[in-house]
C-alpha positions as CSV (number, residue, x, y, z in Angstrom):
1,M,0.0,0.0,0.0
2,L,1.5,3.3,-1.1
3,L,1.3,6.1,1.4
4,L,1.9,9.8,0.8
5,K,3.8,11.0,3.9
6,N,3.1,14.2,5.8
7,V,0.0,15.2,3.9
8,S,-3.3,15.7,5.6
9,N,-6.4,14.0,4.3
10,R,-7.9,17.3,3.4
11,S,-4.8,18.2,1.3
12,V,-4.9,14.8,-0.4
13,N,-8.5,15.2,-1.3
14,Q,-7.9,18.6,-2.7
15,F,-4.9,17.4,-4.6
16,S,-6.8,14.4,-5.9
17,S,-9.7,16.5,-7.3
18,K,-7.2,18.6,-9.3
19,I,-5.2,15.7,-10.8
20,L,-8.4,13.8,-11.8
21,R,-8.5,16.0,-14.8
22,F,-5.9,13.9,-16.4
23,S,-7.1,10.6,-15.1
24,T,-9.7,9.8,-17.7
25,T,-10.3,6.2,-18.9
26,I,-8.3,4.9,-21.8
27,G,-10.3,4.4,-25.0
28,A,-10.1,1.3,-27.1
29,L,-6.6,0.7,-28.3
30,P,-5.8,-0.3,-31.9
31,E,-5.1,-4.0,-32.5
32,K,-1.6,-4.6,-33.8
33,D,0.0,-7.8,-35.0
34,K,2.7,-8.4,-32.5
35,S,3.7,-11.8,-33.9
36,A,6.8,-10.2,-35.4
37,H,8.8,-10.0,-32.2
38,R,11.8,-11.0,-34.4
39,N,14.4,-9.3,-32.3
40,L,13.6,-11.1,-29.1
41,N,16.0,-13.8,-28.2
42,G,15.6,-16.9,-26.1
43,N,13.4,-17.5,-23.2
44,L,12.2,-14.4,-21.4
45,G,11.5,-13.7,-17.7
46,Q,7.8,-14.0,-18.0
47,P,5.1,-15.7,-20.2
48,T,4.6,-14.3,-23.7
49,S,2.0,-15.0,-26.4
50,W,4.4,-17.2,-28.2
51,T,5.6,-19.2,-25.2
52,H,2.3,-19.4,-23.4
53,P,-0.5,-19.1,-26.0
54,H,-2.9,-20.7,-23.5
55,L,-2.5,-17.6,-21.3
56,L,-1.9,-14.7,-23.6
57,K,-3.4,-13.6,-26.9
58,N,-1.2,-12.4,-29.7
59,G,0.4,-9.1,-28.8
60,D,-0.4,-9.2,-25.0
61,I,2.3,-8.4,-22.5
62,V,0.1,-9.6,-19.7
63,P,-3.4,-11.1,-20.1
64,N,-5.6,-8.8,-22.1
65,I,-3.2,-5.8,-22.1
66,K,-0.9,-4.8,-24.9
67,V,2.2,-2.7,-25.0
68,E,0.4,0.3,-26.4
69,E,-1.7,0.6,-23.3
70,F,1.4,0.6,-21.0
71,K,3.1,3.2,-23.1
72,E,0.0,5.4,-23.0
73,R,-0.1,5.1,-19.2
74,R,3.5,6.3,-18.9
75,A,2.9,9.2,-21.2
76,R,-0.3,10.3,-19.4
77,L,1.4,10.1,-16.0
78,M,4.4,12.2,-17.0
79,Q,2.3,14.8,-18.9
80,G,-0.1,15.0,-16.0
81,I,2.7,15.6,-13.5
82,Q,4.3,18.2,-15.7
83,K,1.0,20.0,-16.2
84,H,0.1,20.0,-12.5
85,S,3.6,21.2,-11.5
86,F,3.5,23.9,-14.1
87,N,0.4,25.4,-12.5
88,I,2.2,25.6,-9.2
89,E,5.7,26.6,-10.4
90,P,5.9,27.5,-14.1
91,T,9.7,27.6,-14.2
92,I,9.9,23.8,-13.4
93,K,9.3,21.7,-16.5
94,N,11.8,18.8,-16.0
95,H,10.6,15.8,-14.1
96,T,12.1,12.4,-13.3
97,V,9.8,9.7,-11.9
98,I,11.4,6.5,-10.4
99,I,9.2,3.4,-9.8
100,P,11.0,0.4,-8.5
101,S,9.8,-3.2,-8.8
102,A,9.2,-5.5,-5.9
103,T,12.2,-7.5,-4.8
104,K,12.3,-11.2,-3.9
105,K,11.6,-11.9,-0.2
106,Y,12.6,-14.9,1.8
107,M,10.7,-16.9,4.5
108,S,14.0,-18.7,5.5
109,D,17.4,-19.3,4.1
110,K,17.2,-19.5,0.3
111,I,13.4,-20.3,0.5
112,P,11.5,-17.4,-1.2
113,Y,7.9,-16.3,-0.7
114,V,5.8,-16.4,-3.8
115,F,6.7,-13.3,-5.7
116,R,4.1,-10.6,-6.4
117,Q,5.1,-7.6,-8.5
118,N,4.7,-4.0,-7.1
119,S,1.3,-2.8,-8.4
120,E,2.6,0.6,-9.6
121,F,5.5,-0.9,-11.5
122,F,3.3,-3.5,-13.0
123,Y,0.7,-0.9,-14.0
124,L,3.3,1.1,-15.9
125,T,5.4,-1.7,-17.5
126,G,3.7,-5.1,-17.5
127,C,7.1,-6.4,-16.3
128,L,7.0,-9.3,-13.8
129,E,10.6,-9.5,-12.9
130,P,12.0,-8.5,-9.5
131,D,14.8,-6.1,-8.8
132,S,14.1,-3.8,-11.7
133,V,13.5,-0.1,-11.9
134,L,11.5,2.1,-14.2
135,V,12.7,5.7,-14.8
136,M,10.5,8.2,-16.7
137,T,11.6,11.7,-17.7
138,I,9.9,14.7,-19.3
139,D,11.3,18.1,-20.2
140,E,10.3,21.2,-22.1
141,S,9.6,19.2,-25.2
142,S,6.8,17.4,-23.4
143,Q,7.9,14.1,-24.9
144,P,8.3,11.6,-22.1
145,T,11.0,9.0,-22.2
146,S,11.0,5.6,-20.4
147,T,14.0,3.7,-19.3
148,L,14.1,0.2,-17.7
149,F,16.9,-1.0,-15.5
150,M,16.9,-4.8,-15.7
151,R,18.9,-7.7,-14.4
152,P,21.2,-8.8,-17.2
153,K,21.1,-12.3,-18.7
154,D,23.2,-14.7,-16.5
155,K,23.4,-18.4,-17.4
156,H,24.4,-19.4,-13.9
157,A,21.6,-17.4,-12.1
158,E,19.1,-18.6,-14.7
159,L,20.1,-22.2,-14.1
160,W,18.7,-21.8,-10.6
161,D,15.9,-19.3,-10.8
162,G,14.7,-19.4,-14.4
163,P,15.1,-17.2,-17.5
164,R,15.5,-13.4,-17.4
165,T,14.3,-11.1,-20.0
166,G,17.6,-9.2,-20.0
167,V,18.4,-5.7,-21.1
168,D,18.3,-5.9,-24.9
169,N,14.9,-7.8,-25.0
170,S,13.3,-5.2,-22.7
171,L,13.3,-2.5,-25.3
172,E,10.9,-4.3,-27.6
173,L,8.9,-6.4,-25.1
174,F,8.0,-3.5,-22.8
175,G,8.1,-0.6,-25.4
176,V,10.6,1.6,-23.6
177,E,13.1,3.9,-25.2
178,E,16.2,2.9,-23.2
179,A,17.3,-0.1,-21.1
180,Y,20.4,-0.7,-19.0
181,P,21.6,-3.2,-16.4
182,V,20.5,-2.4,-12.9
183,S,24.2,-2.0,-12.0
184,Q,24.2,1.2,-14.0
185,F,21.3,2.8,-12.2
186,K,23.4,5.2,-10.1
187,T,25.4,6.4,-13.1
188,Q,22.5,6.9,-15.4
189,I,20.2,8.5,-12.8
190,A,22.9,11.0,-12.1
191,R,23.2,11.8,-15.8
192,K,19.5,12.2,-16.3
193,T,19.1,14.5,-13.3
194,N,22.3,16.5,-13.5
195,E,22.2,17.4,-17.2
196,K,19.0,19.4,-16.7
197,D,18.6,22.2,-14.2
198,H,15.6,22.3,-11.8
199,T,14.7,18.6,-12.3
200,V,12.1,17.4,-9.8
201,I,12.6,13.8,-8.7
202,W,9.5,11.8,-7.9
203,Y,10.3,8.7,-5.8
204,D,8.5,7.2,-2.8
205,E,11.3,5.9,-0.7
206,H,9.0,5.0,2.2
207,T,7.2,2.3,0.2
208,S,10.1,1.1,-2.0
209,D,11.3,-2.5,-1.6
210,Q,14.7,-1.5,-2.9
211,H,16.1,0.5,0.0
212,H,19.5,0.8,-1.7
213,L,18.0,3.3,-4.1
214,S,17.3,5.7,-1.3
215,E,21.0,5.5,-0.3
216,I,21.9,6.5,-3.9
217,F,19.9,9.7,-3.6
218,R,21.3,10.5,-0.1
219,D,24.8,10.2,-1.5
220,S,23.9,12.3,-4.5
221,K,25.7,15.6,-4.8
222,T,22.5,17.4,-5.7
223,K,20.7,16.4,-2.5
224,R,17.4,17.1,-4.2
225,P,14.2,16.6,-2.2
226,L,12.2,13.5,-3.2
227,K,8.4,13.8,-3.9
228,S,6.0,10.9,-3.9
229,P,4.2,10.2,-7.2
230,A,1.7,7.9,-5.4
231,T,-1.3,10.2,-5.6
232,F,-0.9,10.8,-9.3
233,L,-0.6,7.1,-10.0
234,Q,-3.5,6.2,-7.8
235,S,-5.7,8.8,-9.5
236,M,-5.0,7.1,-12.8
237,R,-5.5,3.5,-11.4
238,L,-8.9,4.6,-9.9
239,F,-10.3,4.6,-13.5
240,K,-10.1,1.3,-15.3
241,S,-9.7,0.9,-19.0
242,P,-11.8,-1.5,-21.1
243,A,-9.0,-4.0,-21.0
244,E,-8.8,-3.7,-17.2
245,I,-12.6,-4.1,-16.8
246,D,-12.4,-7.3,-18.8
247,L,-9.8,-8.6,-16.4
248,M,-11.9,-7.6,-13.5
249,R,-14.9,-9.5,-15.0
250,K,-12.6,-12.6,-15.3
251,T,-11.2,-12.5,-11.8
252,C,-14.7,-11.9,-10.4
253,K,-16.1,-14.8,-12.4
254,I,-13.4,-17.2,-11.2
255,A,-14.0,-16.3,-7.5
256,S,-17.8,-16.4,-7.9
257,D,-17.7,-19.9,-9.3
258,A,-15.2,-21.1,-6.7
259,I,-17.3,-19.8,-3.8
260,N,-20.5,-21.3,-5.2
261,E,-18.8,-24.7,-5.4
262,A,-17.3,-24.4,-1.9
263,M,-20.7,-23.5,-0.5
264,A,-22.4,-26.4,-2.3
265,E,-19.8,-29.0,-1.1
266,S,-19.5,-27.7,2.5
267,Q,-20.7,-30.1,5.2
268,P,-21.1,-29.9,9.0
269,G,-17.8,-31.0,10.6
270,F,-15.6,-29.4,8.0
271,S,-12.9,-27.3,9.3
272,E,-12.6,-23.6,8.3
273,H,-9.1,-24.5,6.9
274,H,-10.7,-27.2,4.7
275,L,-13.1,-24.6,3.3
276,F,-10.2,-22.2,2.8
277,A,-8.3,-24.9,0.9
278,M,-11.4,-25.6,-1.3
279,V,-11.8,-22.1,-2.5
280,D,-8.1,-21.7,-3.0
281,F,-7.9,-24.9,-5.1
282,K,-11.0,-24.0,-7.2
283,C,-9.7,-20.5,-8.0
284,R,-6.3,-21.8,-9.1
285,M,-7.9,-24.6,-11.1
286,N,-9.6,-21.9,-13.1
287,D,-6.3,-20.0,-13.8
288,A,-6.2,-17.6,-10.9
289,S,-2.6,-16.9,-9.8
290,Y,-3.5,-17.2,-6.1
291,L,-6.0,-15.8,-3.6
292,A,-6.0,-12.0,-3.4
293,Y,-5.6,-11.9,0.4
294,P,-5.8,-14.2,3.4
295,P,-9.4,-15.2,3.3
296,V,-11.8,-15.0,6.2
297,V,-13.5,-18.4,6.7
298,A,-15.4,-18.0,10.0
299,G,-17.9,-20.5,11.4
300,G,-20.4,-19.6,14.1
301,N,-19.3,-16.9,16.6
302,N,-15.9,-16.5,14.8
303,A,-17.8,-14.6,12.1
304,T,-18.4,-11.8,14.6
305,T,-14.6,-11.1,14.4
306,I,-14.4,-9.0,11.3
307,H,-10.9,-9.8,10.3
308,Y,-10.8,-13.4,11.6
309,I,-8.2,-15.3,9.5
310,N,-7.1,-18.1,11.9
311,N,-9.4,-20.5,10.0
312,T,-8.7,-23.3,12.5
313,Q,-12.1,-24.3,14.0
314,L,-14.5,-27.0,13.0
315,V,-17.9,-25.8,11.8
316,Q,-20.8,-27.5,13.5
317,S,-24.3,-28.2,12.3
318,G,-26.4,-25.1,13.1
319,D,-23.5,-22.7,12.5
320,M,-23.3,-20.3,9.6
321,V,-20.0,-19.8,7.7
322,L,-18.9,-16.4,6.6
323,M,-16.4,-16.6,3.8
324,D,-14.6,-13.4,2.5
325,A,-12.4,-14.5,-0.4
326,G,-11.2,-13.3,-3.7
327,C,-8.5,-14.2,-6.2
328,E,-6.0,-12.5,-8.5
329,Y,-6.0,-13.0,-12.2
330,G,-3.8,-11.1,-14.6
331,G,-2.8,-8.7,-11.8
332,Y,-6.4,-7.8,-10.9
333,T,-8.4,-8.8,-7.8
334,S,-11.8,-9.8,-6.8
335,D,-13.3,-9.5,-3.3
336,I,-16.5,-11.4,-2.3
337,T,-18.2,-12.3,0.9
338,R,-21.0,-14.9,1.3
339,T,-22.6,-16.3,4.4
340,W,-24.5,-19.6,4.5
341,P,-25.7,-22.3,7.0
342,I,-23.2,-25.2,6.9
343,N,-26.1,-27.8,7.2
344,G,-28.1,-26.1,4.4
345,E,-30.9,-24.8,6.6
346,F,-31.3,-21.3,8.2
347,T,-32.6,-21.2,11.7
348,E,-35.3,-18.5,12.2
349,P,-32.9,-15.9,13.8
350,Q,-30.3,-16.6,11.0
351,R,-33.0,-16.2,8.3
352,V,-34.2,-12.9,9.8
353,L,-30.8,-11.3,9.9
354,Y,-29.7,-12.7,6.5
355,D,-32.8,-11.2,4.9
356,V,-32.0,-7.9,6.6
357,I,-28.5,-7.8,5.2
358,L,-29.5,-9.1,1.8
359,T,-32.2,-6.5,1.4
360,L,-29.9,-3.7,2.7
361,Q,-27.1,-4.7,0.3
362,K,-29.5,-4.7,-2.7
363,D,-30.8,-1.3,-1.6
364,L,-27.3,0.1,-1.5
365,I,-26.3,-1.2,-4.9
366,G,-29.6,0.2,-6.3
367,I,-28.8,3.8,-5.0
368,L,-25.2,4.0,-6.3
369,L,-24.8,7.2,-8.2
370,R,-28.1,8.5,-6.8
371,E,-29.0,10.4,-3.6
372,G,-27.4,8.7,-0.7
373,G,-25.0,6.8,-2.9
374,E,-23.2,9.6,-4.7
375,N,-19.9,8.6,-3.1
376,L,-18.6,5.9,-0.8
377,D,-18.9,8.0,2.4
378,K,-22.5,8.9,1.5
379,L,-23.2,5.2,0.9
380,F,-21.8,4.4,4.4
381,E,-24.1,7.0,6.0
382,T,-27.1,5.5,4.1
383,M,-26.1,2.0,5.2
384,C,-26.0,2.9,8.9
385,L,-29.4,4.6,8.8
386,R,-31.2,1.9,6.8
387,L,-29.6,-0.9,8.8
388,G,-30.8,0.8,11.9
389,K,-34.4,1.1,10.6
390,Y,-34.4,-2.6,9.6
391,L,-33.1,-3.6,13.0
392,K,-35.8,-1.6,14.6
393,E,-38.3,-3.6,12.7
394,V,-37.0,-6.9,14.0
395,G,-36.6,-5.7,17.5
396,L,-32.8,-5.4,17.8
397,I,-32.9,-1.6,18.2
398,A,-35.3,-0.1,20.7
399,A,-38.6,1.3,19.4
400,H,-38.2,4.5,21.4
401,I,-35.1,5.5,19.3
402,T,-36.7,7.7,16.6
403,N,-34.0,10.3,15.7
404,D,-32.2,9.3,12.5
405,Q,-28.8,10.2,13.9
406,A,-29.5,8.0,17.0
407,I,-30.7,5.2,14.8
408,A,-27.6,5.3,12.6
409,K,-25.4,5.4,15.7
410,A,-27.1,2.3,17.2
411,A,-26.7,0.5,13.9
412,Y,-23.0,1.2,13.8
413,A,-22.6,-0.9,16.9
414,F,-23.8,-3.8,14.8
415,C,-21.7,-3.0,11.7
416,P,-18.6,-1.0,12.7
417,H,-16.8,-1.0,9.3
418,H,-17.1,1.0,6.2
419,V,-19.5,-0.3,3.6
420,S,-17.2,0.0,0.6
421,H,-13.6,0.5,-0.8
422,Y,-12.1,0.8,-4.2
423,L,-11.0,-2.3,-6.0
424,G,-8.5,-3.1,-8.8
425,M,-5.0,-4.3,-8.8
426,D,-5.0,-4.3,-5.0
427,V,-7.9,-5.4,-2.8
428,H,-8.0,-2.1,-0.9
429,D,-7.1,-0.2,-4.1
430,T,-5.9,3.4,-4.4
431,P,-6.1,4.1,-0.6
432,L,-5.1,7.8,-1.1
433,M,-8.2,8.4,-3.1
434,S,-10.9,9.9,-0.9
435,R,-14.1,8.0,-0.3
436,S,-15.9,11.3,-0.5
437,M,-15.1,11.6,-4.2
438,K,-18.0,11.4,-6.5
439,L,-18.5,8.0,-8.1
440,M,-17.7,8.2,-11.8
441,P,-17.6,5.8,-14.8
442,G,-14.5,3.6,-14.8
443,M,-14.4,3.1,-11.0
444,V,-14.8,-0.3,-9.3
445,C,-15.9,-0.6,-5.7
446,T,-17.3,-3.1,-3.2
447,V,-20.7,-3.0,-1.5
448,E,-20.5,-5.0,1.8
449,P,-22.9,-4.4,4.6
450,G,-22.8,-6.8,7.6
451,I,-24.0,-7.5,11.1
452,Y,-22.0,-8.9,13.9
453,I,-23.5,-10.0,17.2
454,A,-21.0,-11.7,19.5
455,K,-22.2,-14.5,21.8
456,D,-21.3,-12.5,24.9
457,R,-23.4,-9.5,23.8
458,L,-26.2,-9.1,26.4
459,D,-28.2,-6.2,24.9
460,V,-29.9,-8.5,22.3
461,P,-32.1,-11.5,22.6
462,K,-30.2,-14.7,23.2
463,E,-31.2,-16.4,19.9
464,F,-29.4,-13.7,17.9
465,R,-26.1,-14.0,19.7
466,G,-23.1,-15.6,18.0
467,I,-24.2,-14.7,14.5
468,G,-22.1,-12.8,12.0
469,I,-23.3,-12.1,8.4
470,R,-21.8,-10.1,5.6
471,I,-22.7,-10.0,1.9
472,E,-20.2,-8.4,-0.5
473,D,-20.2,-7.8,-4.2
474,D,-17.9,-6.0,-6.6
475,V,-19.5,-3.3,-8.7
476,Y,-18.3,-1.5,-11.8
477,I,-19.6,2.1,-12.4
478,A,-20.3,1.6,-16.1
479,D,-21.6,5.0,-17.0
480,S,-23.3,8.0,-15.3
481,D,-26.5,6.1,-14.6
482,R,-25.6,2.4,-14.8
483,V,-23.7,0.0,-12.6
484,E,-22.6,-3.6,-13.3
485,V,-22.3,-6.2,-10.5
486,L,-19.2,-8.0,-11.5
487,T,-19.8,-10.8,-9.0
488,A,-23.5,-11.4,-9.9
489,D,-22.8,-15.1,-10.6
490,C,-22.0,-15.7,-6.9
491,I,-25.3,-16.9,-5.4
492,K,-26.8,-14.8,-2.6
493,E,-30.6,-14.9,-2.9
494,R,-31.7,-17.0,0.0
495,S,-34.0,-19.3,-2.0
496,S,-31.3,-19.9,-4.5
497,L,-28.7,-20.5,-1.8
498,E,-30.9,-23.0,0.0
499,S,-31.5,-24.9,-3.3
500,L,-27.7,-24.9,-3.9
501,L,-27.0,-26.2,-0.4
502,K,-29.6,-28.9,-0.6
503,S,-28.6,-30.1,-4.1
504,K,-25.4,-31.6,-2.8
505,R,-27.0,-33.2,0.2
506,Q,-29.6,-35.3,-1.5
């Protein structure tokens, strides 16, 4: 998660509203025949359309996204930074933006964790290799230039860790103007910044995996202050291109089908870990890279702990299971929550609360872009008030509470989390983008009301204690008056859910 240091929320919101001017969605990009990669030699450091045709179409760098889109993103970022900075200080026109890749991390001696690329680096390059650096520059000519610093080809290292793309192949594969070995970063960055006066360096040292880069800047003779490009990047990532939305549809479809199958096959006596393994397996068998985050698989009272991820308990007949899980496909994530009775039958208290949350969630999806759902903060306020009114109807909030503010406050005790967040390459995507920002076409967000009543809570009737329910879907703002539920295939209607659960038990 990228953080912009020493900036107040108010400042970030004001800053974001200004830079959204250059964060429009990318239009359809022209198809080009990329079969003629004649200059690329040997195996590269990631799948390509000619080595992995079952994963990538002709011309794709990563699934569904071609080199032209990555080049357009880099140009738009640099031109946007230059334009924004010119409005503040017209004499400064030269900018250098440095985006490092992730680096390999180890769980123990020589045993690495599964590698996941830095989202910002991936967004701008499509490159999946560790220990690389992207440098982008722009000057008075307003023609941005991109340079990749890559690990060189090395037969000995590749014997152990697999092929590398190398420096020469990077030019054509990733569509950059220059490429050098990473060992030349210090020399080249000095040249790029020293040959032009008044160059602003944009580099977020606080979130970089490659800490040695910060040392290079500290040792630099110029001692120029570093600015974070995170807010610019996140304002771009907030709006998905058509290619990105297709990937979001795919990752949501994979997770929806996996959760449906896990629900259908669940049985009393299964462990939470077993259910975790089921949804993980089913996502991977449908080409997901891995789960997007440690899933919540919570039976019974465990579901009242919002971020419960121990997943170690057995789920007994009569308990409900709350599963919050999603997967990553092509670098994009899904995020779904479903709750169901492990034995296939709702008890009366479970049914009452499930119907409350399902009705509320459908209400909230229905008012997105409308009054009460203009932005995510407004949606949260609406959620609290409507949840409170529904809970009054079923007797969980006292009838004498009539003031809307008091009703919403009482409801917050049952659902103490926000009802939505942005979604994309990361699960909690673009965290610097304010939830008070107006929802606009191209955005993707979640809608996830819940209710959590711990078994030791004494201010509610006993039969409702120990129940936690959340229903979460991923929603694409398709245009100014239409939304698309990307996770619509994941069953949530109670009658359909009961039919699904019974179908495997007969």
